[in-house]
C-alpha positions as CSV (number, residue, x, y, z in Angstrom):
1,M,0.0,0.0,0.0
2,D,1.1,3.5,-0.7
3,P,2.6,5.1,2.5
4,T,0.5,8.2,1.9
5,L,-2.7,6.2,1.9
6,R,-1.6,4.6,5.2
7,T,-1.3,8.0,6.7
8,I,-4.5,9.6,5.2
9,G,-6.8,6.6,5.7
10,P,-7.1,6.8,9.6
11,L,-7.3,10.6,9.3
12,L,-10.3,10.3,7.0
13,V,-12.0,7.8,9.3
14,A,-11.5,10.2,12.2
15,V,-12.9,13.1,10.3
16,F,-15.9,11.0,9.2
17,I,-16.6,10.0,12.8
18,L,-16.3,13.6,14.0
19,L,-18.6,14.9,11.4
20,S,-21.1,12.1,12.0
21,S,-21.2,12.9,15.8
22,R,-21.7,16.6,15.1
23,L,-24.5,15.8,12.7
24,A,-26.2,13.6,15.3
25,I,-25.9,16.4,17.9
26,A,-27.3,19.0,15.4
27,T,-30.3,16.8,14.6
28,E,-31.1,15.9,18.2
29,P,-34.7,17.2,18.7
30,E,-35.3,20.1,21.0
31,P,-36.9,19.2,24.3
32,R,-39.9,21.5,23.5
33,E,-41.3,22.0,20.0
34,T,-43.8,24.7,19.2
35,V,-45.7,24.4,16.0
36,L,-47.9,27.1,14.5
37,F,-51.2,25.4,13.9
38,N,-53.0,28.1,11.8
39,A,-53.1,26.6,8.3
40,G,-55.5,24.1,6.7
41,W,-58.7,24.3,8.8
42,R,-62.2,23.8,7.5
43,F,-65.1,25.9,8.8
44,Q,-68.9,25.5,9.0
45,S,-71.5,27.6,10.8
46,G,-74.4,25.9,12.6
47,D,-74.8,22.5,14.2
48,P,-75.7,19.3,12.4
49,D,-79.3,18.1,12.4
50,G,-80.5,16.3,15.5
51,P,-80.6,16.9,19.2
52,R,-78.3,19.7,20.4
53,D,-78.7,19.6,24.2
54,S,-75.6,17.4,24.4
55,L,-73.6,20.3,23.0
56,D,-74.7,23.0,25.4
57,Y,-72.3,24.2,28.0
58,A,-74.7,23.3,30.8
59,H,-74.3,19.6,29.7
60,L,-70.6,19.7,28.8
61,R,-69.5,21.6,31.9
62,S,-68.7,18.6,34.1
63,W,-66.3,17.2,31.4
64,L,-64.9,20.6,30.5
65,L,-64.0,22.1,33.8
66,P,-61.3,19.4,34.8
67,S,-59.4,20.4,31.6
68,G,-59.1,24.0,33.0
69,D,-58.1,23.1,36.5
70,A,-54.7,24.8,35.9
71,C,-56.5,28.1,35.7
72,L,-58.8,27.5,38.6
73,P,-58.4,27.6,42.4
74,A,-56.4,24.7,43.8
75,E,-59.3,23.6,45.9
76,A,-61.6,23.3,42.8
77,G,-60.5,19.6,42.3
78,H,-62.8,18.8,39.4
79,H,-63.0,15.2,38.3
80,R,-63.9,14.1,34.8
81,P,-67.1,12.0,34.7
82,D,-67.3,8.8,32.8
83,G,-68.6,8.8,29.2
84,N,-67.8,10.6,26.0
85,P,-70.1,13.6,25.4
86,G,-70.7,14.3,21.7
87,Q,-70.0,10.8,20.6
88,D,-73.2,10.9,18.6
89,V,-72.4,14.2,16.9
90,P,-71.2,13.7,13.3
91,Y,-69.1,16.9,13.1
92,A,-66.9,15.5,16.0
93,Q,-66.2,12.2,14.3
94,N,-63.3,11.2,12.1
95,A,-65.5,9.5,9.6
96,F,-67.4,12.7,8.8
97,D,-66.7,14.0,5.3
98,D,-65.8,17.7,5.7
99,R,-64.5,18.3,2.2
100,A,-67.5,20.5,1.4
101,W,-66.7,22.8,4.3
102,R,-65.0,26.1,3.7
103,Q,-61.2,26.2,3.9
104,V,-59.8,28.8,6.2
105,D,-56.6,29.8,7.8
106,L,-56.4,31.2,11.3
107,P,-56.8,33.7,12.9
108,H,-60.5,33.9,11.7
109,D,-63.5,36.0,12.6
110,W,-66.5,34.7,10.8
111,A,-68.9,37.3,12.1
112,I,-67.2,40.3,10.5
113,E,-68.1,39.0,7.1
114,G,-71.7,40.1,7.8
115,P,-74.2,40.9,6.5
116,F,-75.1,44.0,8.4
117,V,-78.7,43.9,9.8
118,Q,-80.1,47.3,10.9
119,D,-82.5,45.6,13.4
120,F,-79.5,44.3,15.4
121,P,-78.2,46.4,18.4
122,S,-75.9,49.2,17.3
123,A,-73.5,48.6,20.2
124,T,-72.4,45.3,18.7
125,G,-71.9,46.5,15.2
126,K,-75.2,45.3,13.7
127,L,-73.4,42.0,12.9
128,R,-74.6,38.5,13.9
129,Y,-71.8,37.1,16.0
130,W,-73.9,34.6,18.0
131,G,-74.7,31.0,17.3
132,P,-72.7,27.8,16.9
133,A,-69.8,27.3,14.5
134,W,-67.4,24.4,13.9
135,Y,-63.7,24.1,12.9
136,R,-62.0,20.9,11.8
137,K,-58.4,20.1,11.1
138,H,-56.6,16.9,9.9
139,F,-53.0,16.5,10.9
140,L,-50.2,13.9,11.2
141,L,-47.6,13.4,14.0
142,E,-44.0,12.4,13.5
143,P,-42.8,8.9,14.5
144,G,-40.4,10.6,16.9
145,D,-43.4,12.1,18.8
146,E,-44.2,8.8,20.4
147,G,-43.8,9.2,24.2
148,R,-44.0,13.0,24.1
149,R,-46.8,15.1,25.5
150,I,-48.9,16.7,22.8
151,L,-50.6,19.9,23.9
152,L,-53.0,22.2,22.1
153,Q,-52.8,25.9,22.9
154,I,-55.5,28.3,21.7
155,D,-54.7,31.9,22.2
156,G,-58.3,33.1,21.7
157,A,-61.6,31.4,20.9
158,M,-65.0,33.2,21.0
159,S,-66.5,31.5,22.9
160,Y,-67.6,28.4,24.9
161,A,-65.0,26.3,23.1
162,A,-65.5,22.5,23.2
163,V,-62.8,20.3,21.6
164,W,-62.8,16.8,20.3
165,L,-59.8,14.7,19.0
166,N,-60.5,11.6,17.0
167,G,-64.1,11.5,18.3
168,H,-63.1,11.8,22.0
169,F,-64.1,14.9,24.0
170,V,-60.9,16.5,25.2
171,G,-62.1,19.6,27.1
172,G,-62.4,23.3,26.5
173,W,-62.8,26.7,28.0
174,P,-65.9,28.9,28.1
175,Y,-64.4,32.4,28.4
176,G,-63.6,34.0,25.1
177,Y,-60.9,36.5,26.2
178,T,-58.3,34.2,27.7
179,S,-55.9,31.6,26.3
180,F,-56.0,28.0,27.3
181,Q,-54.2,24.7,26.8
182,L,-55.5,21.1,26.5
183,D,-53.7,17.8,26.7
184,L,-54.3,15.8,23.5
185,T,-51.9,13.0,24.5
186,P,-54.4,10.4,25.6
187,F,-56.3,10.6,22.2
188,V,-53.6,11.2,19.6
189,R,-52.5,8.7,17.0
190,I,-48.8,8.5,15.9
191,D,-49.3,6.4,12.7
192,A,-52.7,7.6,11.4
193,D,-54.7,10.7,10.5
194,N,-55.7,12.8,13.5
195,V,-58.9,14.9,13.3
196,L,-59.4,17.9,15.6
197,A,-62.9,19.3,15.9
198,I,-63.8,22.5,17.8
199,R,-67.2,23.9,18.4
200,L,-67.8,27.5,19.5
201,N,-71.1,29.1,20.5
202,T,-71.2,32.8,21.5
203,P,-74.5,33.7,23.2
204,P,-76.3,36.8,21.8
205,D,-76.0,38.7,25.1
206,A,-72.2,38.0,25.4
207,S,-71.1,41.6,25.3
208,R,-72.1,45.2,25.1
209,W,-69.5,45.7,22.3
210,Y,-68.6,43.7,19.2
211,P,-66.9,40.5,20.5
212,G,-66.3,38.8,17.2
213,A,-66.6,35.1,16.7
214,G,-64.3,32.2,15.8
215,L,-60.8,31.1,16.4
216,Y,-59.6,34.7,16.4
217,R,-56.0,34.3,17.7
218,N,-53.1,31.9,16.9
219,V,-53.4,28.2,17.6
220,W,-50.3,26.1,18.5
221,L,-49.3,22.5,18.9
222,L,-46.8,22.0,21.7
223,K,-44.7,18.9,22.0
224,T,-42.8,18.3,25.3
225,S,-41.3,15.6,27.4
226,P,-43.5,14.0,30.1
227,I,-41.7,16.3,32.6
228,H,-42.2,19.8,31.5
229,V,-42.8,23.4,32.6
230,A,-46.6,23.6,33.4
231,P,-48.8,25.9,31.2
232,W,-47.9,29.5,32.1
233,G,-45.7,28.1,34.8
234,V,-43.0,30.7,34.8
235,Q,-43.4,33.8,37.1
236,I,-40.7,36.5,37.4
237,A,-40.7,39.5,39.7
238,A,-38.0,42.1,39.8
239,F,-37.2,43.8,43.1
240,D,-35.2,46.7,44.3
241,A,-34.4,47.8,40.7
242,A,-32.7,51.1,41.8
243,G,-31.5,49.9,45.2
244,A,-28.5,48.2,46.6
245,R,-29.3,44.7,45.5
246,P,-31.6,44.4,42.4
247,T,-32.9,40.8,42.2
248,A,-35.1,38.7,40.0
249,Q,-37.3,36.2,41.8
250,V,-38.1,33.3,39.5
251,K,-40.8,30.7,40.3
252,V,-41.1,27.7,37.9
253,T,-44.0,25.3,38.2
254,V,-43.3,21.8,36.7
255,Q,-45.7,19.2,35.7
256,N,-44.8,15.5,36.0
257,D,-46.9,13.5,33.4
258,S,-44.8,10.4,33.7
259,A,-45.8,7.3,35.6
260,A,-43.4,7.6,38.5
261,T,-42.1,10.2,40.9
262,Q,-39.2,12.2,39.4
263,T,-36.4,14.3,40.8
264,F,-34.6,16.8,38.6
265,E,-32.9,20.2,38.7
266,V,-34.3,23.6,37.6
267,R,-31.8,26.3,36.5
268,T,-32.3,29.9,35.3
269,R,-29.9,32.0,33.3
270,L,-30.5,35.7,32.6
271,F,-29.4,37.6,29.5
272,A,-29.1,41.4,29.2
273,P,-31.1,43.4,26.6
274,D,-29.6,44.1,23.2
275,M,-26.4,42.0,23.6
276,P,-24.9,41.1,20.1
277,N,-23.3,38.0,21.6
278,P,-25.5,37.0,24.5
279,H,-23.8,36.0,27.7
280,A,-25.5,35.3,31.0
281,V,-25.4,38.3,33.4
282,A,-26.7,36.0,36.2
283,E,-27.2,32.3,36.7
284,S,-28.9,30.6,39.5
285,E,-27.7,27.6,41.5
286,P,-29.6,24.5,40.4
287,V,-32.7,23.9,42.5
288,Q,-33.6,20.2,43.1
289,V,-37.3,19.5,42.7
290,T,-39.2,16.2,43.3
291,V,-42.6,15.8,41.8
292,E,-45.0,12.9,42.2
293,A,-46.5,11.2,39.2
294,G,-49.5,13.2,37.8
295,R,-48.8,16.2,40.1
296,H,-47.0,19.5,39.8
297,A,-44.5,21.3,42.1
298,A,-42.6,24.6,42.0
299,G,-38.9,25.6,42.3
300,E,-37.9,29.1,43.3
301,M,-34.7,31.0,42.5
302,S,-33.3,34.4,43.3
303,L,-30.7,36.0,41.0
304,D,-28.7,39.2,41.7
305,V,-28.5,41.6,38.8
306,P,-26.0,44.4,39.5
307,H,-26.8,47.7,37.8
308,P,-29.8,46.5,35.7
309,Q,-30.9,48.5,32.6
310,L,-34.2,49.9,33.5
311,W,-37.4,49.6,31.5
312,S,-39.1,52.8,30.5
313,T,-41.7,53.9,27.8
314,Q,-38.9,55.4,25.7
315,H,-36.4,52.6,26.3
316,P,-38.3,49.3,26.9
317,Q,-35.3,47.3,28.0
318,L,-36.2,43.6,28.5
319,Y,-34.1,40.9,30.1
320,R,-34.4,37.3,28.9
321,A,-34.7,34.4,31.3
322,V,-33.9,30.9,30.0
323,I,-35.2,28.2,32.3
324,T,-34.1,24.6,31.9
325,L,-35.2,21.3,33.5
326,E,-32.3,18.9,33.7
327,Q,-32.0,15.3,34.8
328,G,-28.5,14.0,34.8
329,H,-27.0,15.3,31.5
330,Q,-30.4,15.4,29.7
331,I,-32.3,18.6,29.3
332,L,-36.0,17.7,29.7
333,D,-37.5,21.1,28.9
334,R,-36.5,24.7,28.1
335,Q,-38.6,27.8,28.4
336,E,-37.9,31.5,27.8
337,A,-39.5,34.6,29.3
338,S,-38.9,38.3,29.1
339,F,-39.2,40.8,31.9
340,G,-38.0,44.3,32.9
341,F,-36.6,46.2,35.9
342,R,-38.5,49.4,36.7
343,V,-39.4,51.5,39.7
344,A,-43.0,52.7,39.8
345,Q,-44.2,55.2,42.5
346,F,-47.2,57.3,43.2
347,D,-46.5,60.6,45.0
348,P,-49.2,63.0,46.3
349,E,-47.1,66.0,45.1
350,K,-45.4,64.8,41.9
351,G,-48.0,62.3,40.7
352,F,-46.8,59.1,39.0
353,L,-43.1,58.5,38.9
354,L,-41.4,55.9,36.6
355,N,-37.7,55.3,37.5
356,G,-37.8,58.5,39.6
357,K,-39.1,60.8,36.8
358,P,-42.6,62.2,36.6
359,I,-44.7,60.9,33.8
360,K,-48.3,61.5,32.7
361,L,-50.4,58.5,31.8
362,N,-52.0,59.3,28.4
363,G,-54.4,56.5,27.5
364,V,-57.4,55.5,25.5
365,C,-60.2,53.0,26.0
366,L,-59.0,50.3,23.6
367,Y,-61.1,47.3,22.6
368,G,-59.9,44.0,21.1
369,D,-61.4,44.4,17.6
370,L,-59.7,46.1,14.7
371,G,-62.7,48.0,13.4
372,A,-63.8,46.8,9.9
373,L,-61.2,44.0,10.0
374,G,-62.9,42.4,13.0
375,I,-61.3,40.7,16.0
376,A,-59.0,38.2,14.2
377,L,-55.4,38.9,14.9
378,N,-53.8,41.0,12.1
379,V,-50.1,41.9,12.7
380,S,-50.1,44.7,10.1
381,A,-53.2,46.3,11.5
382,L,-51.9,46.0,15.1
383,R,-48.6,47.6,14.1
384,R,-50.4,50.5,12.4
385,R,-52.5,50.9,15.6
386,L,-49.5,51.0,17.8
387,E,-47.8,53.6,15.5
388,L,-50.9,55.8,15.6
389,L,-51.1,55.5,19.4
390,R,-47.4,56.4,19.7
391,E,-47.9,59.5,17.5
392,M,-50.7,60.5,19.9
393,E,-48.1,60.1,22.8
394,C,-50.3,57.3,24.3
395,N,-48.5,55.2,26.9
396,A,-51.4,53.6,28.7
397,S,-54.6,51.8,27.9
398,L,-57.9,51.3,29.7
399,Q,-59.2,47.8,29.0
400,P,-62.8,46.7,29.5
401,T,-63.2,44.5,32.6
402,I,-65.6,41.7,33.4
403,R,-67.2,42.1,36.8
404,R,-68.0,39.0,38.9
405,P,-71.4,38.7,40.5
406,Q,-71.3,40.4,43.9
407,N,-73.4,37.6,45.5
408,C,-71.5,34.7,44.0
409,S,-69.8,32.9,46.9
410,T,-68.4,30.1,44.8
411,C,-66.7,32.1,42.0
412,R,-63.1,32.7,43.1
413,T,-61.5,32.9,39.7
414,R,-60.1,36.0,38.0
415,W,-61.6,35.0,34.6
416,A,-65.3,34.6,34.6
417,C,-68.0,32.8,36.5
418,L,-67.9,29.2,35.3
419,Y,-70.5,27.9,37.7
């Protein structure tokens, strides 16, 4: 053999092994995958023929409330009854032929399409936004998704949302102005077509302004490991921003959807605003958390941030927190959250102070719809709205609020009365 080949041969093998290992690392799936789920839906207004009582919220509530326990008081303790409501409804079944339904992409507000009816109340735009409507979507999962948790996140659905997957009632959320998540894992199919069916039914007296109708915000499919950060499970509070020891208090709630008690570490790293090559300005010591199967628990960390850049209306400096769940050398989940340091004070002589400087709050009463475009999320329209508000020197907004019944002793939520 040529001596040159003897020398080069082992070198080529080493290079091949190195490149192969790097390729394997590069293709290793992320612990959390977020998929925008807006395209390829089919839409139909109205319910199918037949009895509809089984689709009313009063009937579905017992099955629906357990799916929203994460947003309800801890003592709520709802338990899902036996049975599968809606199993006799054609629109919720995989075998139903929806090819004649209208194809739509989300976000979608079907009510803004009209027609206008002069006999309708003027406060709601003289548009019919009430009544049932259905959305269906077919989708496939990857072979590597087996063993992962598959979650559906709906950023806005107007309203009384009820969700089925492959003919099984999953859950829902009645209030149209808050986001919610549902766990699809028990009903998904890895190697076959999955059919998601969502029914909405806004009542005619739902609002004193135009509420819109439909899946009017983004919808996402989340894929996580069985041990993952719970929905909206990251809470960050900044303290003593202008004092001797500015700190960020981070609380992370973790859900254990595995079959056994698990122990792992939670770690947080903070990155400063506008850094071209991000480096952590603070990093917590790992916090060990043990969570029983099917339960959740929280880990808390405190991070010192010397001389933080302060958030203001002119310079909205935001820090980025990266939270990881680690078990051994494996990263189970990773979440990011943004927050800012600021000092807010009310003084009887100087009024409102932001970071020690007087500032007037110039606001408007701002509703969720976009005028003639309706309530469906439209990035270009929102950008134009923000530019106009900035030209008006607006820095605050008055949002409509939902008042709870004063005599309701059971309603302790901050969303709406679900009972």
